[in-house]
C-alpha positions as CSV (number, residue, x, y, z in Angstrom):
1,M,116.0,88.5,33.4
2,P,117.2,92.1,33.4
3,S,114.7,94.9,34.0
4,S,113.6,96.3,30.8
5,S,111.8,99.4,32.3
6,A,111.4,101.6,35.5
7,L,107.7,102.0,36.6
8,V,106.5,105.7,37.7
9,W,103.0,105.1,39.5
10,F,101.5,108.7,39.3
11,R,98.6,109.4,42.3
12,N,98.3,112.9,43.5
13,D,101.1,114.1,42.0
14,L,100.7,115.2,38.6
15,R,103.3,116.9,37.6
16,V,107.0,116.6,36.3
17,S,109.3,119.3,38.1
18,D,110.1,118.9,41.8
19,H,108.9,115.4,41.3
20,P,111.6,113.4,43.2
21,A,110.1,109.8,42.2
22,L,110.0,110.6,38.3
23,T,113.5,112.2,38.8
24,A,114.8,109.0,40.2
25,A,113.3,107.0,37.7
26,A,114.6,109.1,35.1
27,A,118.0,108.8,36.5
28,S,117.6,105.0,36.6
29,G,118.9,105.1,33.1
30,L,115.7,103.1,32.3
31,P,112.9,103.7,29.9
32,L,109.6,104.7,31.8
33,L,106.4,103.2,32.0
34,C,104.3,105.9,33.4
35,L,101.1,104.9,35.0
36,Y,97.8,106.3,36.7
37,I,95.2,103.9,37.7
38,L,91.8,105.0,38.7
39,D,91.5,102.9,41.8
40,V,87.8,102.3,42.5
41,E,88.1,98.7,43.8
42,S,90.8,98.7,46.8
43,P,89.2,98.6,50.2
44,G,88.8,101.8,52.3
45,L,90.2,104.1,49.4
46,R,87.3,107.0,49.2
47,P,86.3,107.7,46.1
48,P,86.7,111.2,44.6
49,G,83.4,113.2,44.6
50,G,81.7,114.5,41.0
51,A,83.2,118.0,41.1
52,S,87.0,116.3,42.0
53,R,86.5,113.9,39.3
54,W,85.9,116.6,36.6
55,R,89.1,118.5,38.0
56,L,91.0,115.3,37.9
57,D,90.3,114.6,34.3
58,R,91.6,118.1,33.5
59,A,94.8,117.6,35.6
60,L,95.5,114.2,33.8
61,A,95.2,115.6,30.5
62,A,97.7,118.5,31.3
63,L,100.1,115.8,32.6
64,E,99.6,113.4,29.6
65,A,100.5,116.6,27.4
66,D,103.5,117.6,29.5
67,L,105.1,113.9,29.6
68,A,104.5,113.6,25.8
69,A,106.5,116.8,25.2
70,R,109.4,115.3,26.8
71,G,109.2,111.9,24.9
72,G,107.3,110.0,27.8
73,K,103.8,108.6,27.9
74,L,101.1,108.2,30.4
75,H,98.8,105.0,30.4
76,F,95.6,104.7,32.2
77,L,94.1,101.8,33.9
78,R,91.0,101.1,35.9
79,G,90.5,98.9,38.7
80,S,92.3,97.7,41.8
81,A,95.8,99.0,42.1
82,E,96.8,96.0,44.3
83,R,96.2,93.8,41.5
84,L,97.1,95.8,38.6
85,L,100.3,97.4,39.6
86,P,101.9,94.0,40.2
87,D,100.5,92.7,37.2
88,V,101.9,95.6,34.8
89,A,105.3,95.5,36.5
90,R,105.6,91.8,36.1
91,A,104.7,92.0,32.4
92,A,106.8,95.0,31.8
93,R,109.8,93.3,33.6
94,A,109.9,96.5,35.5
95,D,112.1,95.6,38.7
96,K,112.1,99.3,39.9
97,I,109.3,101.1,40.8
98,F,108.7,104.9,42.1
99,W,105.8,106.5,43.6
100,S,105.0,109.6,45.9
101,R,103.7,108.9,49.6
102,R,100.2,109.3,50.5
103,Y,99.1,109.8,54.2
104,G,95.4,108.6,54.5
105,G,95.0,105.7,56.4
106,A,93.7,103.3,53.9
107,E,96.0,104.9,51.2
108,I,99.1,103.9,53.9
109,A,97.9,100.5,54.2
110,L,97.5,99.9,50.6
111,D,100.9,101.1,49.8
112,T,102.4,99.1,52.8
113,R,100.9,95.9,51.3
114,L,102.0,96.9,47.9
115,K,105.6,97.6,48.8
116,A,105.9,94.2,50.7
117,A,104.5,92.1,47.9
118,L,106.6,93.9,45.0
119,R,109.7,93.3,47.3
120,E,108.8,89.8,47.9
121,S,108.7,89.4,44.3
122,G,112.5,90.8,43.9
123,R,111.6,94.2,42.9
124,E,112.9,97.3,44.3
125,V,110.3,100.0,45.3
126,R,111.2,103.6,46.4
127,S,108.8,106.1,47.8
128,F,109.5,109.7,48.1
129,S,107.9,112.9,49.9
130,A,106.2,115.1,47.1
131,S,103.3,116.7,48.5
132,L,104.2,118.1,51.8
133,L,107.0,120.4,53.4
134,A,107.9,117.7,55.8
135,E,106.5,114.2,56.5
136,P,103.9,114.2,59.4
137,W,106.3,111.9,61.5
138,Q,109.2,114.5,61.3
139,V,107.3,117.2,63.1
140,K,107.4,116.5,66.9
141,S,106.7,118.3,69.9
142,K,109.1,118.6,72.8
143,S,107.7,115.7,74.4
144,G,108.2,113.6,71.2
145,G,104.7,113.4,70.1
146,G,102.3,115.2,67.8
147,F,100.7,118.3,67.8
148,K,97.1,119.4,68.4
149,V,97.5,123.3,68.3
150,F,98.6,125.0,65.0
151,T,101.1,127.7,66.4
152,P,103.4,125.5,67.8
153,F,103.3,123.2,65.2
154,W,104.0,125.5,62.4
155,R,106.8,127.0,64.5
156,A,108.2,123.5,64.9
157,L,107.6,122.9,60.9
158,R,109.3,125.9,60.0
159,E,112.5,124.9,61.9
160,K,112.4,121.6,59.8
161,I,112.1,123.1,56.4
162,G,115.5,123.3,54.8
163,P,116.7,125.8,51.7
164,Q,116.9,122.9,49.1
165,A,115.6,124.2,45.9
166,P,112.8,122.5,43.9
167,L,113.9,119.9,41.5
168,P,113.8,120.9,38.0
169,A,111.8,118.6,35.4
170,P,113.6,115.9,33.6
171,P,114.8,117.5,30.3
172,A,114.1,114.1,28.2
173,L,112.3,110.9,28.8
174,V,112.3,107.7,27.3
175,A,109.0,105.8,27.2
176,A,109.0,102.2,27.4
177,P,106.5,100.3,25.3
178,W,103.1,99.1,26.7
179,P,103.7,95.3,27.7
180,G,101.5,92.9,25.6
181,E,100.8,90.7,28.3
182,A,99.5,93.5,30.8
183,P,95.8,94.5,30.9
184,E,94.9,96.7,27.9
185,P,95.4,100.3,29.0
186,L,92.6,102.8,28.7
187,A,92.2,106.3,26.8
188,R,92.0,109.1,29.6
189,E,88.4,109.6,28.0
190,A,87.6,105.9,29.0
191,L,88.1,106.6,32.7
192,A,84.7,108.7,32.5
193,L,86.0,111.2,34.9
194,A,84.4,114.1,33.4
195,P,80.4,114.4,33.4
196,A,78.5,113.9,30.0
197,K,74.7,113.8,30.2
198,P,73.6,115.8,31.9
199,N,77.1,117.8,31.7
200,W,76.7,119.9,34.8
201,A,80.2,121.2,34.9
202,K,79.8,122.7,31.2
203,D,79.5,126.3,32.8
204,F,82.4,125.6,35.4
205,P,85.2,128.3,34.9
206,D,88.4,127.1,33.0
207,P,90.6,125.7,35.8
208,D,93.9,126.4,33.9
209,A,94.8,122.9,35.0
210,G,98.3,121.3,35.1
211,E,101.9,122.4,36.2
212,A,102.0,125.2,33.7
213,G,98.5,127.0,35.0
214,A,99.6,126.2,38.5
215,Q,103.1,128.0,38.4
216,K,101.2,131.0,36.2
217,R,98.6,131.3,39.2
218,L,101.5,131.5,41.6
219,L,103.6,134.0,40.0
220,E,100.3,136.1,39.0
221,F,99.6,135.7,43.0
222,L,103.1,136.8,44.0
223,D,103.5,139.7,41.5
224,R,99.8,141.1,42.0
225,K,98.3,140.0,45.2
226,V,100.5,138.9,48.0
227,A,101.2,142.2,49.5
228,S,97.6,143.0,50.2
229,Y,96.9,139.2,51.1
230,P,96.6,139.9,54.8
231,A,94.0,142.6,54.2
232,H,92.2,140.9,51.4
233,R,92.4,137.2,51.8
234,D,89.0,137.1,53.8
235,R,87.0,139.3,51.4
236,L,84.5,137.6,49.7
237,D,83.9,140.5,47.1
238,L,87.7,140.8,46.0
239,D,90.3,138.6,44.1
240,G,92.6,138.5,46.8
241,T,93.6,134.8,47.3
242,S,95.9,132.3,45.3
243,R,93.2,130.0,44.2
244,L,96.0,127.5,44.3
245,S,94.0,124.8,46.6
246,A,93.1,122.6,43.5
247,H,96.6,122.5,42.0
248,L,98.2,121.5,45.4
249,H,95.6,118.8,46.2
250,F,96.5,117.2,42.6
251,G,100.0,117.6,43.1
252,E,100.1,120.1,39.8
253,I,102.6,122.1,42.2
254,S,104.5,121.0,45.1
255,P,104.4,123.2,48.4
256,R,108.0,123.4,48.2
257,R,108.1,125.5,45.1
258,I,105.6,127.7,46.8
259,F,107.7,128.2,50.0
260,A,110.7,128.8,47.9
261,A,108.9,131.5,45.8
262,A,107.1,133.5,48.7
263,P,108.8,136.6,49.5
264,P,109.9,137.5,53.1
265,S,107.1,139.9,53.9
266,S,104.1,140.2,56.0
267,G,102.0,139.1,53.0
268,G,104.5,136.2,52.0
269,D,104.3,135.1,55.9
270,K,100.7,135.0,56.1
271,F,100.5,133.2,52.6
272,L,102.7,130.8,54.0
273,A,100.8,130.2,57.3
274,E,97.9,129.2,55.3
275,L,100.2,126.6,53.3
276,G,101.1,125.6,56.9
277,W,97.3,124.8,58.0
278,R,97.1,122.5,55.2
279,E,100.5,120.6,56.3
280,F,98.4,120.6,59.7
281,S,95.7,119.2,58.5
282,Y,97.8,116.3,56.9
283,H,99.6,116.1,60.4
284,L,96.3,115.4,62.2
285,L,95.0,113.1,59.5
286,H,98.2,111.0,59.4
287,A,97.8,110.6,63.4
288,H,94.2,110.4,63.3
289,P,93.1,108.4,60.0
290,E,89.4,108.5,61.2
291,L,89.4,112.3,60.9
292,S,86.7,112.4,58.1
293,W,84.2,110.5,60.2
294,R,85.0,110.5,64.0
295,N,85.2,113.3,66.2
296,F,88.5,114.4,67.1
297,N,87.2,115.5,70.7
298,P,85.3,112.4,72.0
299,R,83.0,114.6,74.0
300,F,81.2,115.6,70.9
301,D,80.0,112.0,70.4
302,D,77.1,113.2,72.5
303,F,76.3,116.4,71.0
304,P,72.7,116.6,70.3
305,Y,72.7,117.0,66.4
306,R,69.5,117.1,64.7
307,K,67.9,115.0,61.9
308,D,66.4,117.7,59.6
309,E,66.4,116.7,55.8
310,A,64.5,119.7,54.9
311,A,66.9,122.2,56.7
312,L,69.7,120.5,54.9
313,E,68.5,120.6,51.6
314,A,67.7,124.0,51.9
315,W,71.5,124.6,53.1
316,R,73.0,122.4,50.4
317,R,70.8,124.3,47.7
318,G,71.3,127.9,49.1
319,K,68.0,128.5,50.1
320,T,68.4,129.4,53.9
321,G,67.2,132.8,53.6
322,Y,70.7,134.2,54.8
323,P,72.1,135.9,51.9
324,V,76.0,135.3,52.3
325,V,75.2,131.6,53.1
326,D,72.9,131.0,50.0
327,A,75.3,133.0,48.0
328,A,78.5,130.4,49.3
329,L,76.6,127.5,48.4
330,R,75.6,129.0,44.9
331,E,79.2,129.4,44.1
332,L,79.8,126.1,45.1
333,W,77.3,124.8,42.4
334,T,78.2,127.2,39.9
335,T,82.0,127.1,40.0
336,G,82.7,124.1,41.6
337,H,84.6,126.3,44.4
338,M,83.9,128.3,47.4
339,H,86.0,130.8,48.9
340,N,87.8,130.0,52.2
341,R,86.0,132.9,54.2
342,A,82.7,131.3,52.9
343,R,83.5,127.8,53.8
344,M,83.6,128.7,57.5
345,I,80.4,130.7,57.3
346,V,78.4,128.0,56.0
347,A,80.0,125.2,58.0
348,S,79.1,127.0,61.0
349,F,75.6,127.7,59.9
350,L,75.0,124.2,59.0
351,A,76.5,122.3,62.6
352,K,75.7,125.5,64.8
353,H,72.7,127.3,63.6
354,L,70.9,124.0,62.0
355,L,72.6,121.8,64.7
356,I,73.1,119.2,61.7
357,D,76.3,116.9,62.0
358,W,79.2,118.1,60.5
359,R,79.8,114.8,58.7
360,E,76.7,115.8,56.5
361,G,78.8,119.1,55.3
362,E,82.0,117.4,54.8
363,K,80.3,114.5,52.4
364,F,78.5,117.5,50.4
365,F,81.8,119.1,50.2
366,W,83.7,116.0,49.2
367,D,81.3,115.7,46.4
368,A,80.8,119.1,45.2
369,L,84.4,120.7,45.7
370,A,86.7,120.6,42.6
371,D,89.7,120.7,45.3
372,A,88.0,118.2,47.9
373,D,90.9,117.0,50.0
374,E,90.4,114.5,52.8
375,A,92.8,116.0,55.3
376,N,91.7,119.7,54.5
377,N,88.1,118.8,54.5
378,A,88.0,117.0,57.5
379,A,90.0,119.0,59.8
380,S,88.5,122.3,58.6
381,W,84.9,120.8,59.2
382,Q,85.8,119.8,62.7
383,W,87.5,122.7,63.7
384,V,84.4,125.0,62.8
385,A,82.1,122.5,64.4
386,G,84.0,122.8,67.6
387,C,85.3,119.3,67.8
388,G,88.3,119.6,65.9
389,A,92.1,120.3,66.8
390,D,92.6,123.9,67.9
391,A,89.0,124.6,68.0
392,A,89.4,127.5,70.2
393,P,86.8,129.0,71.2
394,Y,85.0,125.8,70.4
395,F,81.9,127.8,71.2
396,R,82.5,130.5,68.2
397,I,79.5,130.8,66.1
398,F,79.5,133.0,63.1
399,N,76.8,135.5,62.8
400,P,75.8,135.1,59.0
401,V,74.9,138.7,58.8
402,L,77.7,140.5,60.4
403,Q,80.1,138.0,58.6
404,G,78.5,139.1,55.3
405,E,78.4,142.8,56.3
406,K,82.3,142.8,57.0
407,F,83.4,140.5,54.3
408,D,81.2,141.5,51.5
409,P,80.5,144.8,52.5
410,D,78.8,146.3,49.3
411,G,77.3,143.1,48.7
412,A,79.0,142.3,45.3
413,Y,79.4,138.6,46.4
414,V,75.7,138.2,47.3
415,R,74.6,140.2,43.9
416,R,77.0,137.7,41.8
417,F,75.5,134.6,43.2
418,C,72.2,135.6,44.4
419,P,70.8,137.8,41.5
420,E,67.4,137.9,42.6
421,L,68.6,140.5,45.6
422,A,71.0,142.4,42.9
423,G,68.7,145.5,43.2
424,L,68.7,145.9,47.1
425,P,71.0,148.5,48.6
426,A,74.1,147.5,50.6
427,A,72.7,148.5,53.8
428,C,70.1,145.6,53.8
429,I,71.3,143.2,51.3
430,H,72.5,140.8,54.0
431,K,69.3,141.0,55.8
432,P,66.5,141.5,53.5
433,W,63.9,140.5,56.1
434,A,64.8,143.7,58.0
435,A,64.3,146.2,54.6
436,P,61.4,148.3,54.2
437,E,58.6,147.2,52.1
438,A,58.9,149.9,49.8
439,V,62.7,149.0,49.4
440,L,61.9,145.4,48.8
441,A,59.4,146.2,46.2
442,E,61.6,148.7,44.2
443,A,64.1,145.8,44.0
444,G,61.7,143.4,43.1
445,V,62.3,141.0,46.0
446,R,59.2,139.4,47.7
447,L,60.3,137.3,50.3
448,G,59.0,133.9,50.3
449,E,58.6,134.0,46.6
450,T,61.5,135.5,44.8
451,Y,64.0,134.9,47.6
452,S,63.4,132.6,50.8
453,E,62.6,133.6,54.3
454,P,65.1,132.9,56.9
455,I,64.6,129.2,57.8
456,L,65.5,130.0,61.5
457,D,66.1,133.1,63.6
458,H,69.6,133.5,64.2
459,D,69.2,134.7,68.1
460,F,67.1,131.5,68.6
461,A,69.7,129.3,66.8
462,R,72.7,130.9,68.8
463,R,71.2,130.4,72.1
464,R,70.2,126.8,71.2
465,A,73.8,126.0,70.0
466,L,75.4,127.5,73.3
467,D,73.1,125.4,75.5
468,A,74.1,122.1,73.3
469,L,77.8,123.2,73.4
470,A,77.7,124.1,77.2
471,A,76.1,120.5,78.0
472,V,79.0,118.9,76.0
473,A,81.5,121.1,77.9
474,R,80.0,119.8,81.1
475,G,80.4,115.9,79.9
476,R,76.7,115.5,79.6
């Protein structure tokens, strides 16, 4: 029996332009059955965290509208993709199936099993690169292996990236009817991705989700911010970054479109290097599927991490007594986002000041960040903890006071997210415990009451961390 449709399986590629799988499916001439499966059953797949689920709901709503505007229709299912995708393909007589590749270990294993099963049943399966500038296995060192250091990786990757322009969106799509013998599709709302009661995301800022929002954000960044990006990207008090991370994670914009649009300038080059770090993280994840739970450097398997639930909870809640750390964690609670410099500061504080296992922080970020990304999250936490790739010097310990004074010099970031400190002058807002009593009284700050006392002394924490790191270096 001839094919009646082509099936496009959407995952983290929620856009219609520069989408090779959708373009190839549309070129088949067959009506399209567009499908998203919320896979909560396949073994090894990591369910999205709470904030990421909220953001995914917004991304799916935008894609649903974009496909409908072109004559397509996005269908939703919940369950095991390994069971549901073949069932839908069989019921729809879809002998051509298209999807974009993924790079996590469990994702690759699932896709490999599905490809084998679908091809064995006589179906054509085509997968495409859509999430990266180059496939992880394409970027090799001179010896033919992978990379462990960013700079040579980025140099090799730049040599691999061709001048190919991003693909346009298919101008018109023909939607295939949902096959009656397939499992009943769900409304997007039935996926229950967005929180209801309590709706803890009700005050989150509008993410401007979807492809149009991503392209708008990119153009605004290139028009207004890219020239000052090298100077402003680490400033916590300035709106100096692109804020494209969630758009990239959900595939609302392709890295290739960003690469093609960035200007050849110092700002553009620095911006693209940050895109390169994302590629490097995926390069590492592909080579080390256990990156989110196993030390990249096995010497750190003996690191003397501490179990301290009270300190971990104080960190999570932004009650450490270090204003820049607390402001960063409260930014996360109130927006679902955290500035990248702040991520480094709070990660260093957890892993090195508190000596709490970096995996505790990685798990918390996975649940609390709207842009939580397995590769970026794991590689970045390991880099800060000192056990990851290119983590030199591994003994780097961020001083939270100096970091605050350097990257939030007037205290605007702290005042925004720690309003109980708003009355303090800039000279002491990052170390309120050192402020004169009269200054604290005038600002209405009572340490230990309206704002936390520091949960530990920085100098003590630094010496303790250096001793622990030295022991690891000696192989003890």
